[in-house]
Structure formats: C-alpha cells, structure tokens
C-alpha positions as CSV (number, residue, x, y, z in Angstrom):
1,M,-12.5,0.0,65.2
2,V,-13.4,3.6,64.6
3,K,-16.5,3.3,67.1
4,K,-14.0,1.7,69.7
5,L,-11.6,4.7,69.2
6,K,-14.4,7.2,69.6
7,A,-15.5,5.3,72.7
8,M,-12.3,5.3,73.9
9,A,-11.6,9.1,73.4
10,Q,-14.6,9.8,75.3
11,K,-14.0,7.6,78.3
12,K,-10.5,9.2,78.5
13,A,-12.1,12.8,79.0
14,A,-13.9,11.3,81.6
15,A,-11.3,8.8,83.4
16,P,-7.9,9.5,84.7
17,A,-4.8,9.6,82.1
18,G,-2.8,6.5,82.6
19,L,-5.9,4.1,82.8
20,L,-6.9,5.4,79.4
21,D,-3.6,5.5,77.7
22,S,-3.1,1.6,78.3
23,A,-6.7,0.9,77.1
24,L,-6.0,2.9,73.8
25,A,-2.9,1.1,73.5
26,G,-4.5,-2.2,73.7
27,A,-7.4,-1.1,71.4
28,V,-4.7,-0.2,68.7
29,K,-2.7,-3.4,69.3
30,D,-5.9,-5.5,68.6
31,S,-6.6,-3.4,65.6
32,A,-3.3,-3.9,64.2
33,Q,-3.6,-7.5,64.8
34,Q,-6.8,-8.0,63.0
35,I,-5.3,-5.9,60.0
36,W,-2.2,-8.1,60.4
37,L,-4.4,-11.5,60.1
38,A,-6.7,-10.2,57.5
39,G,-3.5,-9.4,55.6
40,M,-2.5,-12.9,56.0
41,G,-5.6,-14.4,55.1
42,A,-5.6,-12.3,51.8
43,F,-2.0,-13.4,50.9
44,S,-3.0,-17.5,51.5
45,K,-6.3,-17.0,49.3
46,A,-4.5,-15.2,46.5
47,Q,-1.8,-18.1,46.9
48,A,-4.6,-20.7,46.3
49,E,-6.3,-19.1,43.8
50,G,-3.1,-17.7,42.1
51,G,-2.7,-20.4,39.4
52,K,-6.4,-20.0,38.5
53,V,-6.3,-16.4,38.2
54,F,-2.9,-16.5,36.1
55,E,-4.8,-19.3,33.9
56,A,-7.6,-16.9,33.1
57,L,-5.4,-13.9,32.5
58,V,-3.2,-16.3,30.0
59,K,-6.8,-17.1,28.1
60,E,-7.7,-13.6,28.1
61,G,-4.4,-12.7,26.7
62,M,-4.8,-14.9,23.8
63,N,-8.3,-13.9,23.0
64,L,-7.2,-10.4,22.9
65,Q,-4.3,-11.2,20.5
66,K,-6.7,-13.1,18.1
67,K,-8.8,-10.1,17.9
68,T,-5.8,-7.6,17.5
69,Q,-4.3,-10.0,14.8
70,S,-7.3,-10.4,12.6
71,V,-8.1,-6.7,12.7
72,A,-4.4,-6.0,11.7
73,E,-5.0,-8.5,8.6
74,E,-8.2,-6.7,7.6
75,K,-6.1,-3.2,7.9
76,I,-3.3,-4.7,5.9
77,S,-5.7,-6.4,3.2
78,A,-7.5,-3.0,2.9
79,V,-4.1,-1.0,2.4
80,T,-2.9,-3.7,-0.1
81,G,-6.2,-3.0,-2.0
82,R,-5.7,0.7,-2.2
83,M,-1.9,0.1,-3.1
84,T,-3.1,-2.0,-6.0
85,S,-5.2,0.1,-7.2
86,M,-3.2,3.3,-6.9
87,A,0.0,1.3,-8.7
88,G,-2.6,0.5,-11.4
89,E,-3.8,4.4,-12.0
90,V,-0.1,5.6,-12.1
91,Q,0.7,2.8,-14.4
92,A,-2.2,4.0,-16.9
93,K,-0.8,7.4,-16.6
94,A,2.6,6.5,-17.2
95,G,1.4,4.6,-20.4
96,Q,-0.5,7.7,-21.7
97,H,2.7,9.8,-20.9
98,W,4.5,7.4,-22.7
99,D,2.4,7.4,-25.7
100,K,2.3,11.2,-25.9
101,L,6.4,11.3,-25.7
102,E,6.3,8.6,-28.5
103,S,4.1,10.7,-30.7
104,I,6.0,14.1,-30.1
105,F,9.3,11.9,-30.7
106,E,7.9,10.6,-34.2
107,A,6.7,14.2,-35.1
108,R,10.4,15.7,-34.2
109,T,11.9,12.9,-35.8
110,A,9.7,13.5,-39.1
111,R,10.4,17.2,-38.9
112,A,14.0,16.7,-38.7
113,M,14.3,14.1,-41.7
114,N,12.2,16.5,-43.7
115,K,14.5,19.3,-43.0
116,L,17.7,17.2,-44.0
117,G,15.6,16.1,-47.2
118,V,14.8,12.6,-46.8
119,P,11.6,11.9,-48.4
120,T,8.5,10.4,-46.6
121,A,6.6,7.7,-47.4
122,K,4.0,9.8,-49.2
123,D,6.5,11.6,-51.3
124,L,7.8,8.0,-52.5
125,D,4.2,6.8,-53.3
126,S,3.7,10.0,-55.4
127,L,7.1,9.6,-57.2
128,A,6.3,6.1,-58.0
129,R,3.0,7.1,-59.6
130,R,4.8,9.6,-61.7
131,V,7.6,7.0,-62.7
132,D,4.5,4.7,-63.7
133,A,2.9,7.4,-65.7
134,L,6.0,8.4,-67.4
135,A,6.7,4.7,-68.2
136,A,3.2,4.4,-69.6
137,A,3.8,7.6,-71.7
138,V,7.3,6.2,-73.0
139,A,5.7,3.0,-73.9
140,K,3.0,4.6,-75.7
141,L,5.2,6.6,-77.7
142,S,7.6,3.7,-78.5
143,G,4.9,1.4,-79.2
144,K,5.1,-1.1,-76.3
145,A,3.3,-2.4,-73.7
146,P,3.6,-0.3,-70.4
147,A,5.5,-2.3,-67.6
148,K,3.1,-1.2,-64.9
149,K,3.2,-4.6,-63.3
150,V,6.9,-4.6,-63.1
151,A,6.9,-1.1,-61.3
152,L,4.0,-2.1,-58.9
153,A,6.1,-5.5,-57.9
154,K,9.2,-3.3,-57.1
155,R,7.4,-1.0,-55.1
156,A,6.0,-3.5,-53.0
157,A,9.3,-5.4,-52.5
158,V,10.6,-2.0,-51.3
159,A,8.0,-1.3,-48.7
160,K,8.3,-4.7,-47.6
161,K,12.0,-4.6,-46.8
162,A,12.0,-1.4,-45.2
163,P,9.1,-1.2,-42.5
164,A,8.2,1.8,-40.6
165,K,10.2,1.1,-37.3
166,R,8.4,1.6,-33.9
167,A,9.7,2.0,-30.4
168,V,8.9,-1.3,-28.6
169,R,7.7,-0.4,-24.9
170,K,8.6,-3.1,-22.3
171,A,5.6,-4.0,-20.3
172,S,6.0,-3.7,-16.5
173,A,4.3,-5.7,-13.7
C-alpha cells in the first residue's frame, strides 16, 4: 500500500493534476476496502474461535486460583505456627510473673502478720517444744511419767486442721 502511494505521488509530480487525484482516490478506496475486509475476517475468526479461547482462559484462571490458594494456605499455617509459639512464650512469662507476684504477696502477708503479733509455724513449733520440756520437768518433779505422746499427738492434730492455704491459679488454654 505504501509503495502504491509513493508511486502515485511520483506520477502526480509528472502527470496533470486531475488525472492523479482520481487515481489517488481510487488507491485510497482500494486500501480502505482491503482494511475493511481484513477486519471482517479477524472478527469472523474471533467469533469462530471465541468459545475455545474462553474455555482456555477459564482453565488458566482455575489453575491460577489453585496456586494462589495453596500459597495462601501455606502462609496461614506459617503465621498460625508463629502465633502459637508466641502465645506459649507469653503464657510462660505470665506464669513466671504470677509466681513472683505470689511470693511477694506471701512475704508481705507474713510481715504484716508478724507486725500484728500472729505467731508463725516456726514460733508454734518452738513453743510446743518448750511446753514438752516443761511438761517433762513437771512430771520429773512430781514423780509421774511425762506426757510427751499426748503433746505430740495434739500438735499433729493442730497441724492437720489448719494447713497453710495457698492461692490456686486457674490454668488458661
């Protein structure tokens, strides 16, 4: 087409003006007709093969969806694993802090009870030993057998009645 237009332009320079204008118009008309026919052929071919192309595109879309879904599932499982390990670490740290808080509370409670004059288990044991020693001394002076077994039994009963209470911590999942 371009060659035809160049040839016509050269003829126009050599030929009279009216004759070349009609030849140029004819060449443009022929060229436009060929372009129109090529477009119609492409349209017809696209219509004929359109169903096949559509099915191929759907198949490619399904394959792409499967790939992206598997990648997303891998990422989700990786993130889930990381979150689980982080939750375990946080739970362990919280447990350590809870134990520390519990020991601080116990120490402060013992100090407060000591300031109020409440005897500790150690004080009671010491006192029980002194009572046993005094009972033995009294028995020796009066000539009776000492009642050590009775004092020991009473002390054991008191210890079983009032065990030291500890804070119970609920386990969280």
